[in-house]
N, C-alpha and C positions, 0 to 999 in steps of 0.2 A: 592819943594812943600812948600807952605805957611803954617804957623802954623794953620790957620783956616781950610785950605783944609785937612791937616793931621788930625785935630780934627774931621772933618766931616767924613773922611774915617774910623777913629776908631769907631765913633758912628754907622756908617753903618755896619761895621763888627760885632759889638756887638748887633745889633738890634735883637730883639726876633721875630722869625717866629711862631706866635701863630697858633693853630690848625684851627681856623676859617679862617685865612688868607691863610694857606696852602690849605684848601679845595676850596677857591675861585680861587687860582692859578691853582689847579688841574682841576677845572671845565673849566677854560679858555683853558687849554692845551687840554682837551678832545674836546671842541667845535672847536678850531682852527686847531688842527692837529691830533685829535683822539688818542693822546698819553695818556696812562692810568698811572697816578702817584699814587703810594700807599704811605702810611704814612712812610714806611721804607725809602723813598727817601727824607725825610725832611732835613736831613743834607746836602745832595747833592744840593737840591733846595736852601737852605740858602747860601751855599758857592758860587754857581754860580750867584745868584741874588744879593748878597751883592755888587758885582761889578757894577751891574746896579744901585743900590742905590747910590753908590759913584759917578757914572757918572752923576747922576742928582742932587747931593747934598742933597739927602734925608737921613733921620735918622731913619725912621720906615718903616716896611713892610706894615702897614696900608696905609701910604701915597703912597707907590709904587703901591699897588693894585689899589688905586684910579686912579693913573696915567695910568696904563695899561687899565683900564676899559674905559677911555675916549680917549685914544691915540692909534690909529690903528698901527702907526709906532712902538711905544714901545711894543705893543702886539706882533708884529712880532719879534722884537728884543728879547723879553722874550722867545718865542718859540725856536728861534735859540739858545739862551743861554742854554736852557734846553734839547737840542737835543744832544745826545751822538754821537760823530764821532770817532769811533775806528776801525781801519782797518790796514792791512799791505799787501804787495805784496805776492801773492800765498797763501793767507789765505784759509784754508780748501782745501788743494792741491788736494784732490780726485776729486773735481769738475773740476779742470783744466785738470786732467788726463782723465776724461771722455769726456770733451770737445774736447781734441786733438784726442783721439782714436776713438770716436763714432760719434761725431757731426761734426767735421771739414771736414771729407771727403764728407759729405752731403752738407755742405756749399760751398765747392769748386765745387762740381758738379752743384749746382744751379748757381754759378757765371759763370761757363763754358757755361751754357745754356743761358746766358744773363739775368738771373733773378736777382733781387735785393736781397742783403743779409743785414739784419738789426738785430742788437743786442742792447739790452737795459740793462744798469746797473742802477737799480732803488734804490735810497738811496746810491749814489755812494761815499759819503764822499769825501775825498781829492784826489781821482782818482786812488789809488793803484789797485783797483779791475778792472776798465775799461782798464787800461794799461797792467795789467796782461792778460786780455782777448786778447788784441791786440797783445801781444807778442806770445801767443799761436797760434793765427791765422797766424802770420808772420814766425814763426820758427826762426832758428838761422843763416840763410844765405840768400843772394839775391835770390837764386833759389827758396827757400821755400816761400819767400814773394812775388814772381812775380805775383801770382794770384790776390793779392790785388790791384795791379796797373791795371791789365787787367779787373777786375770786378767792379761792383757797390756795394761796401761794406762800410757800415757806422755804427758807434757805437754811441749810445746816452747815456750820463751820466747825471742823474738828482739827485738833492738833495734839501731839503727845505732850506738849509743854504747858503746864497750868498757867505760868505767867503770861504767855502770849494769848491763851484762851481768855484770860481775864482782860487783856487789852482789847480783844474783840468786843467783849461786853461793854467796856468803857467807851469804845468808839471815838476816842479823842486823839488827835494827831497834831504834831507841830506844823507850822507854816511850811517848812521845807518839805515835809512829806506830802502835802496836798498840792504842791506845784504842778505835778503831772496831770492833774484832773482838768479836763477841758472846762473853759470858763462857764459855759452854760450849766453844766452839772454842779460846778463849784458854787455858783451863785444860788442854785436851787436847793442843794442838799447839804450844805455845810453851814454851821452856825458858829459864831465866835464863842470861845470857851476860855476866856482869860487871855492875857497878853501872850501872843505868839502861838496860840492853839486854836483848833477848830474841832467841833464835834459833829458827827453824822446826825442829820435830822431824824427826829423820832419816827416818822413814817417808814423810813428805811430800817432803822434799828429794830423795830418791832417785827420785821420780817425774818430776822436772823436769830437762830438759836446756836449758841457756842458751847461746845462740849469737849472735854478731854478724851482722846481716843488714841490708843496704839493701833495702828493699821493692821498689825498681825495678831491682835487679840480677837476674841469673838465680838462681832458687831451686834449691838442691840437693836439696830434699825430693822424694821420688817417691811416697810414699803419700798417700792421701786422708785428710782429717780429718773427724771426726764433729762437732766444734765449733771455730769460730774466733772469737776475740775480737779485733776491730780497732777500738778505741774511742778517740775524741778524737785520732786520728792524721790523718784525711783533712781536718780543718779547716785544715791547713797547705798543702794542695795546690789547684791550680786544677782546674776541672771536667774538663779533658782527662785530667789525671793521676788524678783520682778515678775516672773511668769506667774507665780502664785497670786500676787497682789492684783495683777492685771486681770486674771481670770475671775477673781472675786468681784472686781469693779464691774466687769461686764455682766456678771450675774445680777448686780444691783441696778442695772439700767432697764428702763422700759424698752420693749422692742422699738427700734428706731431712735432710741435715746442717744445723746451725744456725749462723748468723752474727749476732754481736752488734756493733753499731756505736754511736757516741756519741750523746748526747741531742740534739745540734744537727746531726747528720749525716743524710744520706739516700742512698738508692740512686739512681743515675742511669745512663743508657746501657744497654748490654746486660744488666747485672746486674739492673736493675729488672724486666725481663721474665722472668727466670730464677729469681726468688725470690718467695716469698709471705710476707706479714707474719704472725707468730704471736704477737707481743706488742709492747710499746713498743720501737721500734728493735731488734727481733729478727726474724730472717727464716729461713725454711727453704728449702733448695734444692728446686726442683720436680724430680721424678724425670725423668731423661733430659735435664737442662738443661746437662750438661757440654759442653765444646767438642767439635766434631766432629773 
């Protein structure tokens, strides 16, 4: 790195994020992604956006805010930079226990009848969630996975961040990331991918389509889903945005379809009257509860 570049990087790291600039950034995040930033997140915003300042050779947040306001591409990059992507395989394991014990038999029966089976991981991050779902569907042996080959089963994984959606497609994870996977699944569905890495086996990868999607944009999907996972996503939204998103998710479920949300989340607004609890932070759509 040149001396001038290093100096610019130091200036960017030391740039002050003033309250007025934080509020402008928070307003943009609310408008673009409905993400609600509170002042307690000032340090996090400073840390993550200092990298964007360095990238553009800027030394003040005032200049960066001006750039974001006029440049749609950088606005999107800022949203991605401030989006938290934290996940791991079999996170909140009780959901996957419920999926296997209560939902899987219903999905298998639908497939046997020749019906489509569709599952959506909304806010999928780098793919650990959607591939955990796929492992639960497949089981630990060729016999338990046979129904997937015979049926029309597809999993959709979406996230607002292009880099993490790309990670879903690559489906390659370090040894440390795959440790939570139970041994039977790990032996069956993970393949070595160089020193210290494993890749999800092709039969599971081919079930998954990964797409970039802002949950508050228009959704291109037309089919209904049997299962939707939208976990630890709504904690970043205010109540108005949560109620809107939850209502849209219910609309996307088949009657009786299952919605899983995060351990600290709850259903509010219209969704709360259109779903019934079936397990811890798991809900089934009441028949006929779709939008008119």
